[in-house]
N, C-alpha and C positions, 0 to 999 in steps of 0.2 A: 939302692932302695932309699938311702938317706936323702939323696938328691931329690927324688920324686916326693918323699914325705915333706921336705922343706918347701918344694914348689907348691904342694897342695896347701900347706899352712899359709904360704905367702898370699895365694889367691883367696883363701877362706877369710883371712883377716881383712881383705879389701873389698871383696864382693860376696854377697849372700847367694851362693850358688844353690843352696837348698837341695831339692830332689836330684838335680844334675850331679852334684858332688856325691850324693848317696849312691846314685846309679853307677858312677865310675868306681866308687870304693867297694861296693858289694857285688857288682856283676861278676859272674863266673862263666867259664866256658867248659863244656864237657870234654873230658880227655878219654879217647878210645882209639881204636885202630882206624877209624874213619875221620879223625880230626883234620887230616891233611886237606879234605875238601872244604873246610871252613875258610881257608885262606883265599879261595878263588873269588869270593865276594869283594874282599879288600883289594885284590889284584885288579878286578874290573874297575873299581872306584879310582885307583891311582892311574890307570890307563885313560880313564875319562878326564882326569885332571890334566894329564899330559896332552891330550887332545885339545882341551880348552886353551891351555897356555900356548902351545905351538900354533893353534889356529889364530889366536889374537896377534901373534907376531906376523903371521902371513897376511893378516888383514891390513897391516901398515902399508903394504905395497900392492895388494891385489886389486884389480879393477873389474867389476862384474858386468862386462859387456862383450858381445860377440866379436867386436872389433879389437878390444884391448886385453881380454882375459888371457889368451895364449901368450901374448907378448909380455904381460905383467908377470906371469909365472916363469917365463924364460929369463926375465930380468932378475927375479928373485934367485933363480938357480945359478946364474952366471955373473951377476954384478954385485948383489948384496952380500956383505960379509957373513959367511956361514949360512947363507940363505938356502943353499942346496941341502945342508944338514937339517935345517928346520923343516923343510918340506918333506924330506925323507923320514924324519921322526914322525911327522903328522901322518904320512901315508902308512908307515908300518904300524903305528899305534892304532890307526883306524881298523886295520885287519886284526891286530891282536886283541883289541877290546871286544870285538864280536866273538872271536874264538874263546876268550876268557869268560864272557857272559854265557856262551853256549855251554861250556864245561860246568859253570856254576849252576845253570838251569838244569842240566842233565843230572848232576850229582844231587841236587835238591829233589828231583823227581824220583830217582832210584833209592834215595835214603828216606823217601816219603816224609820230607820235612814240610809238606803242605797240609799235614793232618791238622784237625782242630787243635788250638784256636788260631792257626796260622794261614787260614785260607786267603785272606786279603794280602798277606805278605807274598804269597805265591802269585796272586793276580797282578800286583804291582811289579813283581819281578818279570813276569811274562810281558807286560806292557813295556817295561824298560828294554827288554830284548828286541821287541818289534821296533821300538823307537830308535835303537842303535842301528838296526837295519835301514831305517829311514834316513839316518845320518849318512850311512854308506851310499845309499842310492842318490841322494841329493848332492853329496859332495863329489861324487864320481864325475859329474858333468863339468864342474867348475874350471878345470884346466882348459876346456874347450879343444881337446885334441880329437883325432879321428876315432880312436877306440871308444872314448867316453861318449862322443856324440851319437854314434850308431848304436851303442849298447843302450843308451837312454831312449833312443827312438824305438828300439825293440821292447824295452821295458814299459814304456807308456802305451805301446800298442797292446801289450798283454792286459794292462789296466782297462783298456777300452773294451775288452771282451766280456767284462762283468755285466750280467743282465741288468737292464733298465738304467742303472746309474753309470754303466761303463763309459758310454760316449761323453756324458757330462764330466766324469772324472778325468777322462783323457784330455778334454779341452781345458779343464781347470789346471791340470798339471802343465800342459804345454803352453797355455795362454793363447791358444789358437789351433789351427788345423795341423800344424807341423812343429817340430822342434826348431826353435830359433832364438833370437835375442831375448824375447820375452820369457821364454822357458828358462834361459840361463839366469835372468834376473829373479824369477820366482824361486828357482832352486836355491839361489844364493840366500835370499831372505828366509826361506824355510830352514836352510842350513845354519844360519847364524842368529836367527831371532825366534822363529816359531818353535822349532824343535828344541832349542836350548831352554825355552821357558817350560815346556813339558818335561824336559829332563830334570830341571831343577825341582819341580814339584814332585815327580815320581821318586827321584833319589832321596829327597827329604822324607817322604812318606815311608819309603822302603826301609831306610836306615832307622827311622824312629820306631817302626814296628819291630824290627829286629832287636833294638835296644830294650824296648819295653817287654817283649815276650821272651827274649833270650834265644839261644841257639837250640834247635831241635836235636834230640838224641835219637839215633836209629832204634827201631824196635828190638833188634838183636842184642843191643847193649843193655846189660842189667846193672853193672856196677855204677856207683855214684861218684866216681873220681872226677874232680874238677880242678881248674886252675883259675886264678884271678884274671879278669879281663885286662885290668890296668895295674901294674905295667907289664905283666908276664906275656899275655897273649898279644897285647899291642906292640911290644918290642919285636916279637916274632913276625907279626904282620909288617912291621916297618922294614925288617930284613927282606921280606918278600917283595916289598915295594922297591927297594934299592936294586934287587935282582932284576925286576921288571924294567926299571929305568935303564940298567946296564944292557939288557937284551935289546931294547928299542934303539939305544945309541949304537950298539955294535952292528945291528942290522942296517941302520941308516948310514953308517960309515962304509961297511963292506959291500952292501948291496943297495946303493942309493936309488931313489926313485927316478924314473926316466920320464920324458915328456912326450916323445913321439912327434907326429906331424900335426899341424893345425887343421882343425875340422873344416871340411868343404861340404856344405849342405847340398850342393849340386852334384857331387861325385856319387857314383854307384856304391852300394854297400859292399865293403871288402869281404872276401871269403873268410870264414872261420871266426867271425865276430862272436865273442862270448862275454857275458857279464862277469862281475867279480866272483871269486870262488864261493862266497856264501849264498849266491843265487844260482849256482850252477846246477844244483839238484833239481830246482824248479824248471830251469831251462831245458835240462835233459828229459824231464818228465813230459814236457810238452811234445817232445819228439816221439815219445812212445805211443801216443794216442793217434789213431788213424784220423782221416778227415772227418768221418762221421761214425758214430757208434750208438746203436739203439735209437737212431733217428735224431741224435743230438750231435752238434759240432764237437769234434774231439778236443779242440782248444778250450771251448767253454766248459766241457766236462773236467778237463785237467785243472783249470783255474778254480772251478767250483769245489773239487775235492781238496785242493790245497787250502782254500779258505775254510772249508769245514774242519780240516785237521787243526788249523790255527784256532778255530772257535772251541773245539773240543779240549785243546790244551788249557784254555781258561777254566774249563769245567772239571778238570781232574780232581780237585779237592772234594767236589760233591759227588763225583762218580765213584771215588774210592773212600767211602765213609768207614769209620771204625766198626760200625755194626756189620759190615760186610766182610770183615777180615776172615780170610780162609775160604771165602766163597767167590769173591770177585777180585779181591786185591791182587792175587797172583796173576790174573788175566791182564790187569792194568800194567803190571811190570813186564809181562811178555810182549804186549802190544808196544810198550815203550822201547824194548830191546829191538823189536822188528823195525820200528820207525827209525831208531838210531842207525841200525845197520843199513837201512835204505838210504838215509841221508848221506852217510859216509860212502857207501858203495856208489851211489849215483854221482856224487861229487868227484870221487876218484876216477870213475869211468869217463866223466866229462873232461877232466884234466888230461887223461890219457888220450882221448880222441882229439883234443885240441893240439896235442903235440905230435900225434900220428894221424893226420887227416887222410 
């Protein structure tokens, strides 16, 4: 404690921190049996930082063209000192950050932390989750291997199903009629420039809102027990970050990322092609719908319902208003549980089918 007090005095004597210093000094965190879920926000943030740092290192050698992308990744993995580890860390952190963000979003939903005045905090959080999915989709193609190529081809075909704007969206993503060199270049710039700018804005807004409004306390918690945010909660957060870094490094060392074979656009689509695990539920849902249902194409109906579910997710704070507590709030939680069970169930089923075709 004396060290942090001295550090605070050092900066206060040199910089007029004002409200920022007051915020760090007086901010508290509720302490209750659900406090564990508060750490997932910081966990997501540190995984994003790991992604950025490892991605910057990969950029030193990566070449974004269909002719050179695969060879540049292979060079990183075989010739560059610890290049295999950096790529493995980037690949594992990409998966873990989406998992962590999903857990954080789900815990926020079931603890009803979206209640007024935190509606916009929820909206920025949902936007961040979708943005991270965008990072996963665009980054998947960059190694230009067979699995990534054909998975991207299927993914962009699904985007083309969207009514009216679908064909335009598909051409915009692909840069033409099919997945090729232009697609890779576009996905590369989306991945390292366009999406990171959106990420910077959304993370800044989200963290600012959380700091200004504090952490929400579940309705079931009545006591007012709290702990100081700095240094008490911050140090615990720091321990969680170190654990996250250790997990990513361990996974990267013991289960390093593989590269596969270079993509051949003229080869037939291999059997059993599947997207990454976080899109598997959507992929499996498409298979559930018949060719036509109620006079509508099954694929179009599936994509439409998925888009509607995503839009409803944004509206949760306004659908579950405090005035409706006891009337509609319980139904929102039940629908959320059913949705979560569906996502987990369909993902697990798709993984099982992929291993037992």
